[in-house]
C-alpha positions as YAML, in Angstrom:
chain: A
units: angstrom
residues:
- id: 1
  name: MET
  ca: [-2.45, 4.61, -8.94]
- id: 2
  name: GLN
  ca: [-4.25, 1.75, -10.82]
- id: 3
  name: MET
  ca: [-4.88, -0.19, -8.06]
- id: 4
  name: LEU
  ca: [-6.40, 2.75, -5.86]
- id: 5
  name: ASP
  ca: [-8.66, 4.15, -9.44]
- id: 6
  name: SER
  ca: [-9.92, 0.62, -9.46]
- id: 7
  name: LEU
  ca: [-11.46, 1.55, -5.34]
- id: 8
  name: HIS
  ca: [-13.21, 4.09, -6.77]
- id: 9
  name: ASN
  ca: [-16.37, 2.53, -6.10]
- id: 10
  name: SER
  ca: [-14.96, 0.06, -2.57]
- id: 11
  name: THR
  ca: [-15.44, 0.44, 0.18]
- id: 12
  name: VAL
  ca: [-12.07, -0.59, 2.77]
- id: 13
  name: ILE
  ca: [-12.35, -1.62, 5.91]
- id: 14
  name: SER
  ca: [-8.88, -1.92, 8.37]
- id: 15
  name: PHE
  ca: [-8.86, -2.75, 11.99]
- id: 16
  name: ALA
  ca: [-6.21, -1.93, 14.97]
- id: 17
  name: VAL
  ca: [-6.14, -3.88, 18.63]
- id: 18
  name: LEU
  ca: [-4.68, -1.43, 20.64]
- id: 19
  name: SER
  ca: [-4.73, -1.43, 24.21]
- id: 20
  name: GLY
  ca: [-8.57, -2.02, 25.66]
- id: 21
  name: ARG
  ca: [-10.05, -0.85, 22.36]
- id: 22
  name: THR
  ca: [-10.19, -1.61, 18.52]
- id: 23
  name: ALA
  ca: [-9.92, 0.66, 15.89]
- id: 24
  name: VAL
  ca: [-11.94, 0.70, 12.96]
- id: 25
  name: TRP
  ca: [-11.37, 2.68, 9.96]
- id: 26
  name: VAL
  ca: [-13.18, 3.14, 7.60]
- id: 27
  name: SER
  ca: [-12.73, 4.16, 4.04]
- id: 28
  name: GLU
  ca: [-14.80, 5.43, 0.72]
- id: 29
  name: ARG
  ca: [-13.20, 8.35, -1.44]
- id: 30
  name: PRO
  ca: [-13.24, 10.70, -0.58]
- id: 31
  name: ARG
  ca: [-13.40, 10.48, 2.68]
- id: 32
  name: SER
  ca: [-12.23, 8.42, 5.90]
- id: 33
  name: LEU
  ca: [-14.12, 7.28, 9.24]
- id: 34
  name: LEU
  ca: [-11.88, 7.31, 12.48]
- id: 35
  name: GLN
  ca: [-14.55, 5.28, 15.20]
- id: 36
  name: LEU
  ca: [-12.85, 3.51, 17.93]
- id: 37
  name: ILE
  ca: [-14.72, 0.25, 20.14]
- id: 38
  name: GLU
  ca: [-13.77, 0.20, 23.70]
- id: 39
  name: GLY
  ca: [-13.12, -2.29, 25.81]
- id: 40
  name: ILE
  ca: [-13.37, -5.66, 22.62]
- id: 41
  name: GLN
  ca: [-10.02, -5.98, 21.56]
- id: 42
  name: THR
  ca: [-10.07, -9.81, 22.95]
- id: 43
  name: ILE
  ca: [-13.12, -10.84, 22.41]
- id: 44
  name: SER
  ca: [-12.34, -9.82, 18.42]
- id: 45
  name: VAL
  ca: [-9.51, -11.36, 17.67]
- id: 46
  name: VAL
  ca: [-10.36, -14.72, 19.06]
- id: 47
  name: LEU
  ca: [-13.79, -14.02, 17.00]
- id: 48
  name: ALA
  ca: [-12.00, -13.61, 14.01]
- id: 49
  name: ARG
  ca: [-9.74, -16.24, 14.61]
- id: 50
  name: ASN
  ca: [-12.47, -18.64, 15.33]
- id: 51
  name: PHE
  ca: [-14.38, -17.18, 12.08]
- id: 52
  name: ARG
  ca: [-11.38, -17.29, 10.09]
- id: 53
  name: ARG
  ca: [-10.34, -21.01, 10.99]
- id: 54
  name: LEU
  ca: [-13.95, -22.40, 10.49]
- id: 55
  name: CYS
  ca: [-13.56, -20.63, 6.84]
- id: 56
  name: ALA
  ca: [-10.70, -22.74, 5.92]
- id: 57
  name: ASP
  ca: [-12.26, -26.52, 7.22]
- id: 58
  name: ARG
  ca: [-13.71, -27.43, 4.69]
- id: 59
  name: GLU
  ca: [-15.42, -29.90, 7.24]
- id: 60
  name: ALA
  ca: [-17.38, -26.93, 9.18]
- id: 61
  name: ASN
  ca: [-20.25, -26.71, 10.32]
- id: 62
  name: PRO
  ca: [-22.45, -24.12, 7.84]
- id: 63
  name: THR
  ca: [-24.44, -23.44, 10.95]
- id: 64
  name: THR
  ca: [-21.28, -22.71, 13.41]
- id: 65
  name: LEU
  ca: [-19.98, -21.31, 10.71]
- id: 66
  name: LYS
  ca: [-22.85, -18.63, 10.16]
- id: 67
  name: THR
  ca: [-23.22, -18.55, 14.23]
- id: 68
  name: GLU
  ca: [-19.69, -17.28, 14.41]
- id: 69
  name: GLY
  ca: [-19.96, -14.65, 11.35]
- id: 70
  name: LYS
  ca: [-22.22, -12.94, 13.26]
- id: 71
  name: LYS
  ca: [-20.64, -13.06, 16.78]
- id: 72
  name: LEU
  ca: [-17.84, -11.50, 14.55]
- id: 73
  name: TYR
  ca: [-20.01, -8.69, 12.40]
- id: 74
  name: ALA
  ca: [-21.65, -8.04, 15.40]
- id: 75
  name: SER
  ca: [-18.62, -7.42, 17.90]
- id: 76
  name: LEU
  ca: [-16.05, -5.53, 14.27]
- id: 77
  name: LEU
  ca: [-18.79, -4.14, 12.34]
- id: 78
  name: ALA
  ca: [-23.03, -3.17, 13.57]
- id: 79
  name: PRO
  ca: [-20.36, -0.79, 15.14]
- id: 80
  name: VAL
  ca: [-19.89, 1.16, 11.96]
- id: 81
  name: ALA
  ca: [-22.57, -0.03, 9.66]
- id: 82
  name: THR
  ca: [-24.28, 3.28, 9.59]
- id: 83
  name: HIS
  ca: [-21.46, 4.75, 7.66]
- id: 84
  name: LEU
  ca: [-21.30, 1.82, 5.51]
- id: 85
  name: SER
  ca: [-22.19, 2.93, 1.95]
- id: 86
  name: ILE
  ca: [-24.82, 0.77, 0.44]
- id: 87
  name: ASP
  ca: [-24.09, 1.39, -3.00]
- id: 88
  name: ARG
  ca: [-20.45, 0.30, -2.56]
- id: 89
  name: THR
  ca: [-18.40, -2.81, -2.60]
...
């Protein structure tokens, strides 16, 4: 229960890669939203893997990291960005 209380000013975003689409859950107490994004599951997985690899590489080019991060944001977060509260973490 203590962990849940610490999230009262936070936003939790979860993703599920489904057949033909990606499900995105945005949870901001006391509400939750589910949005299905059609046709990006393969692209999202590849972008996430590339971004994770770049983040783990101390020698990664910062420009490349920023470019890949923007692609990942556009693919997964931009579709739900209007539902995110700016006063949360």
